[in-house]
TORPA-4810 file (N, C-alpha, C, O; in nm, 3 decimals):
<nodes>
NODE_1_2.673_24.720_11.694_2.682_24.678_11.556_2.828_24.670_11.510_2.866_24.581_11.433_M
NODE_2_2.910_24.765_11.558_3.052_24.762_11.520_3.118_24.634_11.572_3.203_24.576_11.504_I
NODE_3_3.078_24.590_11.691_3.138_24.470_11.749_3.110_24.347_11.663_3.197_24.262_11.647_E
NODE_4_2.990_24.338_11.609_2.953_24.222_11.525_3.037_24.221_11.398_3.091_24.117_11.359_I
NODE_5_3.048_24.337_11.333_3.127_24.345_11.210_3.274_24.318_11.241_3.344_24.257_11.160_V
NODE_6_3.322_24.364_11.357_3.461_24.341_11.395_3.490_24.192_11.416_3.595_24.143_11.376_L
NODE_7_3.398_24.121_11.479_3.415_23.976_11.499_3.417_23.904_11.364_3.499_23.815_11.342_V
NODE_8_3.327_23.942_11.275_3.325_23.882_11.140_3.456_23.913_11.068_3.512_23.826_11.001_I
NODE_9_3.504_24.035_11.081_3.629_24.077_11.019_3.746_23.992_11.069_3.830_23.948_10.990_H
NODE_10_3.752_23.970_11.199_3.860_23.889_11.256_3.852_23.743_11.211_3.955_23.682_11.183_L
NODE_11_3.732_23.688_11.203_3.717_23.550_11.156_3.759_23.537_11.010_3.824_23.439_10.972_L
NODE_12_3.723_23.636_10.928_3.765_23.634_10.788_3.916_23.644_10.778_3.977_23.576_10.696_I
NODE_13_3.978_23.729_10.861_4.124_23.744_10.858_4.194_23.613_10.895_4.292_23.575_10.832_A
NODE_14_4.144_23.546_10.997_4.203_23.418_11.039_4.186_23.314_10.928_4.279_23.239_10.897_I
NODE_15_4.067_23.310_10.869_4.043_23.217_10.758_4.131_23.247_10.638_4.179_23.155_10.573_G
NODE_16_4.152_23.374_10.608_4.236_23.413_10.496_4.380_23.370_10.518_4.445_23.321_10.426_L
NODE_17_4.430_23.387_10.638_4.566_23.343_10.670_4.576_23.192_10.654_4.674_23.142_10.597_V
NODE_18_4.478_23.118_10.702_4.479_22.972_10.690_4.476_22.925_10.546_4.549_22.833_10.509_G
NODE_19_4.392_22.988_10.464_4.381_22.947_10.324_4.509_22.979_10.248_4.552_22.901_10.164_V
NODE_20_4.570_23.092_10.277_4.695_23.128_10.210_4.805_23.030_10.248_4.886_22.992_10.164_V
NODE_21_4.809_22.989_10.374_4.912_22.894_10.416_4.891_22.755_10.359_4.987_22.680_10.345_L
NODE_22_4.768_22.720_10.325_4.742_22.588_10.267_4.779_22.579_10.119_4.795_22.469_10.067_L
NODE_23_4.793_22.690_10.052_4.818_22.688_9.908_4.957_22.635_9.879_5.050_22.651_9.958_Q
NODE_24_4.968_22.572_9.763_5.096_22.520_9.718_5.187_22.637_9.686_5.149_22.729_9.614_R
NODE_25_5.307_22.631_9.741_5.399_22.742_9.718_5.489_22.710_9.600_5.517_22.594_9.570_S
NODE_26_5.534_22.814_9.534_5.630_22.797_9.426_5.772_22.815_9.479_5.869_22.782_9.411_E
NODE_27_5.782_22.867_9.600_5.913_22.885_9.661_5.932_22.782_9.769_5.911_22.663_9.746_G
NODE_28_5.972_22.825_9.887_5.998_22.732_9.994_5.910_22.754_10.115_5.953_22.724_10.227_G
NODE_29_5.788_22.805_10.097_5.699_22.830_10.210_5.636_22.700_10.257_5.684_22.592_10.222_A
NODE_30_5.529_22.708_10.336_5.469_22.588_10.393_5.416_22.494_10.286_5.452_22.376_10.283_L
NODE_31_5.329_22.544_10.199_5.281_22.464_10.087_5.224_22.331_10.127_5.267_22.228_10.075_G
NODE_32_5.127_22.329_10.217_5.072_22.203_10.266_4.966_22.146_10.173_4.932_22.028_10.184_M
NODE_33_4.914_22.226_10.084_4.805_22.179_9.998_4.856_22.101_9.880_4.969_22.122_9.834_G
NODE_34_4.772_22.011_9.830_4.807_21.935_9.710_4.915_21.832_9.738_4.947_21.802_9.854_G
NODE_35_4.970_21.777_9.631_5.082_21.685_9.647_5.042_21.540_9.669_5.130_21.454_9.671_G
NODE_36_4.915_21.509_9.687_4.872_21.373_9.711_4.825_21.307_9.584_4.798_21.374_9.484_G
NODE_37_4.813_21.175_9.587_4.762_21.104_9.471_4.610_21.103_9.472_4.547_21.165_9.558_G
NODE_38_4.552_21.034_9.376_4.407_21.024_9.370_4.349_21.123_9.273_4.417_21.212_9.222_G
NODE_39_4.221_21.105_9.247_4.152_21.193_9.153_4.040_21.266_9.225_4.006_21.234_9.338_A
NODE_40_3.985_21.365_9.157_3.870_21.434_9.213_3.903_21.576_9.252_3.985_21.643_9.190_G
NODE_41_3.836_21.621_9.358_3.842_21.762_9.396_3.979_21.801_9.450_4.027_21.911_9.421_L
NODE_42_4.041_21.716_9.526_4.166_21.755_9.591_4.289_21.701_9.520_4.385_21.659_9.585_F
NODE_43_4.287_21.701_9.390_4.411_21.679_9.317_4.487_21.811_9.321_4.436_21.910_9.373_T
NODE_44_4.607_21.813_9.266_4.687_21.936_9.272_4.614_22.051_9.203_4.615_22.164_9.252_A
NODE_45_4.552_22.023_9.087_4.483_22.129_9.015_4.350_22.164_9.082_4.315_22.281_9.091_R
NODE_46_4.277_22.063_9.129_4.147_22.088_9.194_4.162_22.164_9.324_4.085_22.257_9.350_G
NODE_47_4.259_22.125_9.406_4.281_22.195_9.533_4.328_22.337_9.508_4.292_22.429_9.581_A
NODE_48_4.409_22.355_9.405_4.458_22.488_9.373_4.346_22.581_9.333_4.343_22.697_9.375_G
NODE_49_4.253_22.533_9.253_4.145_22.620_9.210_4.047_22.648_9.325_3.995_22.759_9.336_S
NODE_50_4.023_22.549_9.411_3.935_22.570_9.526_3.998_22.669_9.623_3.931_22.760_9.672_V
NODE_51_4.127_22.652_9.651_4.194_22.743_9.743_4.207_22.883_9.685_4.197_22.982_9.758_L
NODE_52_4.229_22.892_9.555_4.236_23.024_9.491_4.101_23.094_9.498_4.094_23.213_9.527_T
NODE_53_3.996_23.020_9.472_3.861_23.077_9.480_3.828_23.118_9.624_3.771_23.224_9.646_R
NODE_54_3.863_23.034_9.720_3.837_23.066_9.861_3.917_23.189_9.904_3.869_23.272_9.981_A
NODE_55_4.041_23.199_9.855_4.122_23.317_9.887_4.059_23.443_9.832_4.054_23.546_9.900_T
NODE_56_4.011_23.437_9.710_3.949_23.554_9.648_3.822_23.595_9.723_3.797_23.714_9.743_A
NODE_57_3.741_23.498_9.763_3.617_23.529_9.836_3.648_23.587_9.973_3.587_23.686_10.014_I
NODE_58_3.743_23.527_10.044_3.780_23.579_10.176_3.845_23.716_10.166_3.822_23.801_10.252_L
NODE_59_3.925_23.739_10.063_3.987_23.870_10.045_3.881_23.976_10.017_3.889_24.087_10.071_A
NODE_60_3.782_23.944_9.936_3.673_24.037_9.909_3.595_24.066_10.037_3.560_24.181_10.063_A
NODE_61_3.569_23.964_10.116_3.501_23.984_10.244_3.583_24.069_10.340_3.528_24.149_10.415_G
NODE_62_3.715_24.050_10.338_3.803_24.129_10.423_3.797_24.277_10.385_3.789_24.364_10.472_F
NODE_63_3.801_24.305_10.255_3.792_24.444_10.209_3.658_24.506_10.243_3.652_24.621_10.286_F
NODE_64_3.550_24.431_10.225_3.416_24.484_10.254_3.402_24.515_10.403_3.350_24.620_10.440_V
NODE_65_3.447_24.424_10.489_3.435_24.449_10.632_3.528_24.561_10.677_3.495_24.636_10.769_T
NODE_66_3.644_24.575_10.613_3.735_24.685_10.646_3.671_24.820_10.614_3.674_24.912_10.696_S
NODE_67_3.613_24.831_10.495_3.548_24.955_10.455_3.427_24.983_10.543_3.403_25.097_10.581_I
NODE_68_3.350_24.879_10.576_3.233_24.895_10.662_3.274_24.945_10.800_3.211_25.036_10.854_T
NODE_69_3.378_24.886_10.858_3.425_24.932_10.989_3.474_25.076_10.984_3.450_25.153_11.078_L
NODE_70_3.541_25.113_10.876_3.589_25.251_10.863_3.473_25.349_10.857_3.474_25.451_10.924_T
NODE_71_3.374_25.318_10.776_3.257_25.405_10.762_3.182_25.416_10.894_3.139_25.525_10.932_I
NODE_72_3.165_25.305_10.963_3.092_25.306_11.090_3.166_25.387_11.196_3.103_25.460_11.273_M
NODE_73_3.298_25.376_11.202_3.372_25.449_11.304_3.379_25.598_11.272_3.379_25.680_11.363_S
NODE_74_3.385_25.635_11.145_3.389_25.776_11.107_3.256_25.843_11.139_3.254_25.956_11.188_V
NODE_75_3.148_25.776_11.113_3.017_25.833_11.143_2.998_25.852_11.293_2.927_25.944_11.335_R
NODE_76_3.061_25.768_11.372_3.043_25.774_11.517_3.123_25.887_11.581_3.078_25.946_11.679_K
NODE_77_3.241_25.920_11.527_3.330_26.012_11.597_3.362_26.141_11.523_3.408_26.236_11.586_T
NODE_78_3.340_26.150_11.394_3.385_26.265_11.317_3.289_26.383_11.329_3.170_26.365_11.351_A
NODE_79_3.343_26.505_11.316_3.255_26.621_11.310_3.172_26.617_11.182_3.207_26.547_11.087_P
NODE_80_3.064_26.692_11.181_2.975_26.686_11.066_3.032_26.756_10.945_2.996_26.722_10.832_T
NODE_81_3.120_26.854_10.964_3.172_26.928_10.851_3.315_26.974_10.882_3.348_27.006_10.996_S
NODE_82_3.397_26.977_10.780_3.533_27.027_10.795_3.530_27.177_10.824_3.612_27.227_10.901_V
NODE_83_3.436_27.247_10.762_3.427_27.392_10.783_3.393_27.426_10.928_3.443_27.525_10.981_L
NODE_84_3.308_27.345_10.992_3.275_27.368_11.133_3.399_27.349_11.220_3.420_27.424_11.315_E
NODE_85_3.479_27.250_11.187_3.600_27.225_11.265_3.700_27.340_11.250_3.760_27.383_11.348_K
NODE_86_3.717_27.389_11.127_3.809_27.500_11.103_3.759_27.625_11.172_3.839_27.699_11.230_V
NODE_87_3.628_27.651_11.167_3.571_27.767_11.235_3.591_27.760_11.385_3.617_27.863_11.447_G
NODE_88_3.580_27.644_11.443_3.599_27.629_11.588_3.745_27.652_11.625_3.772_27.708_11.732_A
NODE_89_3.838_27.611_11.540_3.979_27.631_11.569_4.016_27.779_11.560_4.099_27.827_11.638_E
NODE_90_3.956_27.851_11.465_3.990_27.992_11.448_3.932_28.079_11.559_3.999_28.171_11.607_Q
NODE_91_3.810_28.051_11.602_3.747_28.133_11.705_3.782_28.087_11.845_3.766_28.162_11.941_T
NODE_92_3.830_27.963_11.857_3.861_27.910_11.989_3.737_27.863_12.063_3.741_27.843_12.184_G
NODE_93_3.628_27.845_11.993_3.504_27.800_12.057_3.451_27.679_11.983_3.468_27.664_11.862_K
NODE_94_3.385_27.592_12.060_3.320_27.478_11.997_3.176_27.514_11.966_3.138_27.630_11.982_N
NODE_95_3.095_27.420_11.922_2.958_27.448_11.882_2.869_27.498_11.994_2.764_27.557_11.966_G
NODE_96_2.906_27.476_12.121_2.823_27.519_12.233_2.854_27.661_12.276_2.785_27.715_12.363_T
NODE_97_2.954_27.724_12.218_2.992_27.860_12.255_3.095_27.865_12.366_3.140_27.973_12.403_G
NODE_98_3.132_27.751_12.420_3.234_27.747_12.525_3.372_27.745_12.462_3.391_27.689_12.354_K
NODE_99_3.468_27.805_12.529_3.603_27.811_12.476_3.668_27.674_12.483_3.655_27.603_12.583_S
NODE_100_3.738_27.638_12.376_3.811_27.512_12.375_3.960_27.537_12.395_4.039_27.442_12.399_V
NODE_101_3.999_27.663_12.409_4.139_27.696_12.433_4.173_27.675_12.580_4.088_27.697_12.666_L
NODE_102_4.295_27.632_12.611_4.331_27.608_12.751_4.340_27.740_12.827_4.377_27.844_12.771_P
NODE_103_4.306_27.735_12.955_4.317_27.853_13.040_4.458_27.858_13.096_4.507_27.762_13.155_K
NODE_104_4.522_27.974_13.076_4.659_27.992_13.124_4.657_28.054_13.262_4.566_28.130_13.294_L
NODE_105_4.756_28.022_13.346_4.760_28.081_13.479_4.791_28.231_13.471_4.856_28.277_13.378_P
NODE_106_4.743_28.303_13.569_4.768_28.448_13.574_4.915_28.472_13.603_4.978_28.397_13.677_K
NODE_107_4.969_28.576_13.543_5.109_28.609_13.560_5.125_28.726_13.657_5.037_28.811_13.664_S
NODE_108_5.235_28.730_13.731_5.265_28.840_13.822_5.346_28.951_13.755_5.388_29.046_13.821_N
NODE_109_5.367_28.939_13.625_5.448_29.036_13.553_5.361_29.156_13.516_5.252_29.140_13.462_I
NODE_110_5.412_29.276_13.546_5.342_29.399_13.511_5.385_29.439_13.370_5.504_29.466_13.350_D
NODE_111_5.294_29.443_13.272_5.335_29.474_13.136_5.381_29.619_13.118_5.447_29.651_13.018_P
NODE_112_5.347_29.709_13.213_5.390_29.849_13.197_5.535_29.869_13.238_5.596_29.969_13.199_S
NODE_113_5.592_29.778_13.316_5.731_29.790_13.359_5.820_29.707_13.268_5.785_29.594_13.233_K
NODE_114_5.933_29.759_13.229_6.024_29.680_13.146_6.087_29.568_13.228_6.117_29.584_13.346_P
NODE_115_6.107_29.457_13.162_6.166_29.340_13.229_6.316_29.343_13.202_6.360_29.330_13.088_Q
NODE_116_6.395_29.360_13.308_6.540_29.366_13.297_6.597_29.241_13.363_6.570_29.214_13.480_V
NODE_117_6.676_29.166_13.287_6.735_29.046_13.348_6.843_29.086_13.448_6.917_29.182_13.428_P
NODE_118_6.849_29.011_13.553_6.954_29.037_13.653_7.078_28.960_13.615_7.068_28.845_13.571_T
NODE_119_7.194_29.020_13.631_7.321_28.954_13.595_7.369_28.865_13.706_7.428_28.914_13.802_G
NODE_120_7.346_28.739_13.696_7.388_28.644_13.799_7.508_28.567_13.755_7.558_28.482_13.829_Q
</nodes>
């Protein structure tokens, strides 16, 4: 299911980039939209309103798919509770009772004898 939403998300992102690049710029960007003669839908004002509306719809779709992907991935990988995670970190055990702390190698140092550095 995540893969389907991800593909839709990518298609919306590509469409959003295309629609933004088609809009008439007020600066010196691409501004490929508008600028032609004639009447009807694709006059400067008509194309601007269509592209603005398409940008708003694609942006809303982008936000919805972003939030959906975030929720789906959190449900898949996150622990069920923050308190359980904190408890596991403090005790060093996970929910199965097995230790999650790394095992350290045994040392040859005798703790009853003082460690004196040798002067080299």
